[in-house]
C-alpha positions in Angstrom: 3.0 -21.9 -20.3 -0.6 -22.8 -19.4 -2.9 -20.7 -17.2 -6.3 -21.2 -15.9 -7.7 -17.8 -16.3 -6.4 -14.1 -16.4 -4.8 -12.5 -13.4 -6.8 -9.3 -13.6 -10.1 -8.3 -15.1 -10.8 -5.9 -17.8 -12.4 -3.6 -15.0 -9.1 -3.8 -13.1 -7.1 -2.9 -16.0 -9.5 0.2 -16.9 -9.2 1.5 -13.3 -5.2 1.0 -13.4 -5.1 3.0 -16.9 -7.6 5.5 -15.9 -10.0 4.6 -18.4 -13.8 5.3 -17.7 -15.6 1.9 -17.2 -18.2 2.5 -19.5 -15.8 3.1 -22.3 -15.4 0.0 -24.6 -13.3 1.5 -27.5 -9.9 -0.2 -26.2 -11.5 -3.4 -24.5 -10.1 -5.7 -27.2 -6.5 -4.1 -26.9 -6.7 -4.2 -23.0 -7.7 -7.8 -23.0 -4.7 -8.5 -25.2 -2.5 -6.5 -22.9 -3.7 -8.4 -19.8 -2.9 -11.8 -21.6 0.4 -10.6 -22.8 1.2 -9.3 -19.1 0.3 -12.7 -17.8 2.5 -14.4 -20.2 5.5 -12.0 -19.5 5.2 -12.7 -15.8 5.0 -16.4 -16.3 7.9 -16.3 -18.7 10.0 -14.1 -16.2 9.1 -16.4 -13.2 9.6 -19.4 -15.3 6.5 -21.1 -13.8 2.9 -21.2 -14.4 1.0 -18.6 -12.5 -2.8 -19.7 -11.6 -5.5 -17.5 -10.4 -7.1 -19.9 -7.7 -5.5 -23.2 -7.3 -2.1 -25.1 -8.8 -3.0 -28.4 -10.5 -1.6 -31.5 -8.8 0.6 -32.2 -11.9 2.2 -28.9 -11.9 5.1 -29.0 -9.2 6.4 -25.6 -10.2 3.2 -23.7 -10.5 2.1 -20.7 -8.2 -1.0 -19.1 -7.1 -1.0 -15.4 -8.0 -1.1 -13.3 -4.9 -1.8 -9.3 -4.7 1.9 -8.5 -5.5 1.7 -10.7 -8.8 -1.6 -9.3 -9.6 -0.2 -5.7 -9.1 2.8 -6.5 -11.5 0.1 -7.5 -13.9 -1.8 -4.2 -13.7 1.5 -2.3 -14.1 2.5 -4.2 -17.1 -0.9 -3.5 -18.7 -0.5 0.2 -17.8 3.1 0.1 -19.3 1.7 -1.5 -22.5 -1.1 0.8 -22.7 0.4 4.3 -22.2 3.4 4.2 -19.7 1.5 6.9 -17.8 2.3 5.4 -14.2 6.2 6.0 -14.9 6.7 2.2 -14.0 9.2 0.2 -16.2 10.1 -3.4 -16.6 13.0 -3.2 -14.2 10.3 -2.3 -11.4 8.3 -5.1 -12.5 11.2 -7.6 -12.2 12.0 -6.3 -8.7 8.4 -6.7 -7.8 8.2 -10.3 -8.5 11.8 -11.5 -8.3 11.3 -13.4 -5.0 8.6 -15.7 -6.7 11.1 -17.1 -9.2 12.4 -19.7 -6.6 9.6 -20.2 -4.1 8.8 -23.8 -3.6 11.3 -25.0 -6.1 
């Protein structure tokens, strides 16, 4: 799956994971988690997820809305330390409706 950018920023992920913004020790790890979460969402939805607009040649693509971005933040938290209590079933439920929109 191909995407145009990450769904959330490093700052978003730090806020979600309750990491001080000035701390940079885990930045590389968090960026990997952000990319992994984006890929997981695309794989689960079986469609490309874009930040701003869907290219004309991608008839199955979708623009990320707040719900999809929240799913990405939750996944990053799960990957980082699972402190929010969310699990993959919650993420699936959160974005299930996007699997067949516009198909």
